[in-house]
C-alpha positions as CSV (number, residue, x, y, z in Angstrom):
1,M,0.0,0.0,0.0
2,D,1.3,3.4,-0.9
3,K,2.0,5.2,2.4
4,S,0.1,8.3,1.1
5,L,-3.2,6.4,1.0
6,L,-3.5,6.9,4.8
7,A,-2.5,9.9,6.9
8,D,0.7,9.6,9.0
9,D,-1.4,9.5,12.1
10,S,-3.9,6.9,10.9
11,F,-2.8,4.5,13.7
12,G,-2.3,7.2,16.3
13,D,0.4,9.9,16.7
14,C,4.0,8.7,16.4
15,F,5.5,8.3,19.9
16,D,8.8,7.4,21.5
17,I,8.1,4.6,23.9
18,A,11.0,5.5,26.1
19,A,9.6,9.0,26.7
20,L,6.1,7.8,27.9
21,P,5.2,7.8,31.6
22,L,3.7,4.4,31.6
23,P,2.2,2.5,34.6
24,R,4.1,-0.7,33.5
25,P,7.4,-1.2,31.7
26,P,7.0,-1.4,27.9
27,A,8.6,-4.1,25.9
28,G,7.8,-2.7,22.5
29,Y,5.3,-1.3,20.1
30,A,2.2,-3.3,19.1
31,V,-0.7,-3.1,16.7
32,Q,-4.0,-3.5,18.5
33,M,-7.3,-4.1,16.9
34,L,-9.6,-1.6,18.7
35,D,-12.4,-3.0,20.9
36,T,-10.4,-6.3,21.3
37,D,-7.5,-7.8,23.2
38,R,-5.9,-8.9,19.9
39,L,-2.5,-7.8,18.6
40,L,-1.0,-8.2,15.2
41,D,1.3,-11.3,15.1
42,R,4.6,-10.6,13.4
43,N,4.9,-14.2,12.1
44,S,1.4,-14.9,10.7
45,G,0.1,-11.4,10.0
46,N,-3.1,-12.3,11.9
47,F,-4.5,-10.8,15.0
48,L,-4.2,-13.1,18.0
49,P,-5.4,-12.7,21.6
50,V,-2.7,-11.4,24.1
51,R,-2.9,-14.7,26.0
52,S,-2.0,-16.7,22.9
53,A,1.3,-18.6,23.3
54,E,2.0,-18.2,19.6
55,L,1.7,-14.4,19.6
56,R,4.8,-12.4,18.6
57,G,3.3,-9.0,18.8
58,L,6.1,-6.6,19.6
59,F,7.9,-4.3,17.2
60,D,11.1,-2.5,17.9
61,S,9.9,0.9,16.5
62,F,6.8,2.8,15.7
63,D,7.7,2.8,12.1
64,E,8.1,-1.0,12.1
65,A,4.6,-1.4,13.7
66,R,3.2,1.1,11.2
67,A,4.6,-0.8,8.2
68,A,3.0,-4.0,9.5
69,A,-0.3,-2.2,10.1
70,L,-0.3,-0.8,6.6
71,A,0.4,-4.3,5.1
72,W,-2.5,-5.7,7.1
73,V,-4.8,-2.9,6.0
74,E,-3.8,-3.3,2.4
75,K,-4.8,-7.0,2.5
76,H,-8.0,-6.8,4.7
77,C,-9.6,-3.3,4.5
78,P,-11.4,-1.8,1.6
79,P,-11.7,1.1,2.2
80,P,-8.5,1.5,4.2
81,E,-9.9,4.3,6.4
82,E,-12.1,1.8,8.2
83,H,-9.2,-0.3,9.6
84,R,-9.9,0.0,13.5
85,L,-6.2,-0.4,14.3
86,A,-3.9,1.5,16.7
87,I,-0.2,1.4,17.5
88,V,0.2,1.1,21.3
89,P,2.9,0.5,23.8
90,A,2.8,-3.1,25.1
91,G,4.6,-5.1,27.8
92,Y,5.5,-8.7,28.2
93,D,5.0,-10.7,31.3
94,Q,7.9,-13.1,31.6
95,F,6.3,-15.1,34.4
96,R,3.0,-15.7,32.5
97,E,4.7,-15.6,29.1
98,R,2.2,-13.3,27.5
99,H,1.8,-9.9,26.2
100,V,0.3,-7.1,28.3
101,L,-1.9,-4.3,27.0
102,I,-0.6,-1.4,29.1
103,Y,-3.6,0.8,28.4
104,G,-6.0,-2.2,28.3
105,V,-8.6,-2.7,25.5
106,L,-8.9,0.5,23.6
107,C,-12.3,1.4,22.3
108,A,-12.9,2.6,18.7
109,R,-15.2,5.3,20.0
110,P,-14.9,7.4,23.2
């Protein structure tokens, strides 16, 4: 998908994870499907629940997460503006071996 088809802030404003005052330590950037506890899996390109053992949902940078989100939108969302995705900071619980939604389930509408 041509990057210009969606605005730069289509998945939220670009942020530096290290500069955010978060209630839990972040492990990376994730692409969350709004209104769900699902993150985009780096390996399959599908959305999986945060409790899924197979989920590899962390990206090293906002730009990496955005590229993955754009690829998913190109494949699954005509029209692209109706994607319902957001890039969020996410943690990883080593004890439970699962991803953590630091902000919880984000809603598509306030």
